[in-house]
Phi, psi and omega in degrees: 000132179284129181273314183253123178281178184301319181298319179292324180292322177289325179297322178296316177296321179300317180293324178293315180297328182292344178270112185281072184274060183282100180051030186180177173058028174294338178300324178296320177294315181299318179297318179297314181295320180297318178294320179296312181296323181298330179298338182244025174063034174249116181280137178236145178248123177261127178250105181284128184234032180140173180299121179065016184235139184197154164261163174223138177230138178213152181224150165229152184086181179214156173072194182255160000287162179248120175256115176270136176235139188220148174207151181261151186263350180269160175228166176274165179300142180290347179076215182291110183295336179291339180279348179272141176271354178209169177295123184297342181252018170236112181298123186242124180267127179203126175052043177078011180240150177246110185265143175158154178292123182094355180303321177264314186239096346218045178289339173295312178295320179296315178298320180298321177297312182300312183294321179298322178292321177298313181298319181291319181300318182291343177255015180057040176242154005282151179288332179227140173081186187230139169254122182245115177274127175241099179264123192251156171263157166062029178295323184292333180224102170093338179056040181296323183296312180292327176299319179295317178301318179296311182296331181279355178082015184284355177252358187300319183262011183281134182260345179196155182227132171243126176255123187271029176297159187287087177267340189069207182275057170209160186237133173256134179244000180208152178212148177291160171272177183211134175236131172252126180238142175243120176260130180236128179244131179251131177229210178217129182289147175196164175293142183298337179282347181228063185296340179294345180270357181219198178210124183283109184295338181287329187302303180294330180296313179295322178300316179294318181298322178298318180290321177303311179300316183295313186283325180284346177256009181280163185291340184285349176287127181301156177239136179274134177295334181265314189255351177083214188276155163290137177240146179227136178218131168272111188262337179221130176224120182229150177174141177081161180236337176204164194286341183252022178229136175293133178290130179274348176210155178208154185215142176231137175249124187240137175243130179236125178266124190253168179227160180302327181287343177214082191274190184302318180296318178297319179297313182295319178299316180293318180298316179300317180296318179298312182299313182296314182295317182290325176296318180297313179294319182297314183290326176296314177298322180295317180296319186279330187241307186295325180297331177286321181285328183237082182306133180093353181275095184246004183280151181247161177293143179225096183238130177233165178222159180222135175276113183274327180204142176217100181247129184284160172290158179229129176226131175242173177290135179287347184253017185287160186296326180296320178295313182300316179293317180298321177296309184299312181289316182298322182294335176293331179266322184285332184069025181203165174292141178255111181287153176245126188214174175260146184252137176282347182273179176237159176223181176298347177300334179304321176273315187295330182265007176303136177071004176272142177290153179295345178283344179287121182299136178213132175218151167254119186202108182198165182288140177146190187199194185275008177277000176307136179074356180267164166294149180060037173302141180209165168233140175296129183301316182296321179293317178303312181291323178298319184294332175299314179291322177300313181298317181303312181291318183296312183298314182295315183290322180296314181293327180292331183266000000 
């Protein structure tokens, strides 16, 4: 018997979207979820990890196997409000779509997990095993919440993991890793007409970035049969304050997507080698040539780097039981074949699946689409409601088998 009708299920998502948990305030989401779960005799544990920040964990069932299901409680900034056709924090129904920040990424998936657990609990399910909800903080920036769950040992007894990120009617069984690096260059300010009195912090930084792009895109970097190439992008470059002054400092933020064959350690080692070698060459060239062109210019390049984030790639078996069940059940609702693929993005699985064998089932499977992070983000209402039913059947059948 269904406990919550469609209107009640949409209302839960509406309440979640109304909480502006933009890279913060996950505690407000956790408090709401804990109160909601308590109404149906599901105990939740809130782990406060800073001002207004928290993880939440809840379980139904007992014993093994243990199926962990996860979703993050934070959302990204709505951006330019003028680009939205409705208030991003008021769930708006239009033409079969539910609009709002986080509707797709990923309060829709989180709500579907919560509701599926409520429905199962009221029917005294699962009959075997445990469903463990891990609701995380800070997935969009740094993945601190999932890191805490891993360090706290909450994944040690887990036999399978489902991430309810917005995949739509397709399943990911593997994902690339991700490294964020910050390069900082120090120079000396001077008037542009007298560059010999200063040092342009952008010059050595740009030189290093060019070599990074060249070497990380070279053929000698291994390629994964599952995840493809390592990718590198300089996403932020800053330096200087006005056009007629040499910048005394400059900074670049770089994102590199990694694979098991060329992981975070390999990336950092190569990056370190590039920075050291290019600085040495740059300063030698500067001593031999630039000092002649710019009398009095005796300053050297000073470039350092910092690893801001290092999340590993995750690969599971493409033939695992969780995938097979998700395909079979999902196709009944989707009315189409559900493909199984590898994802170039990352999820909290990077932390949660640390130290797990590739035989441990892992999938990304949740309601949503590619409007995540965009203005007018939405989830199809029918897909959102379908995934609740998919989860109920999937969780019960996986644990039973």
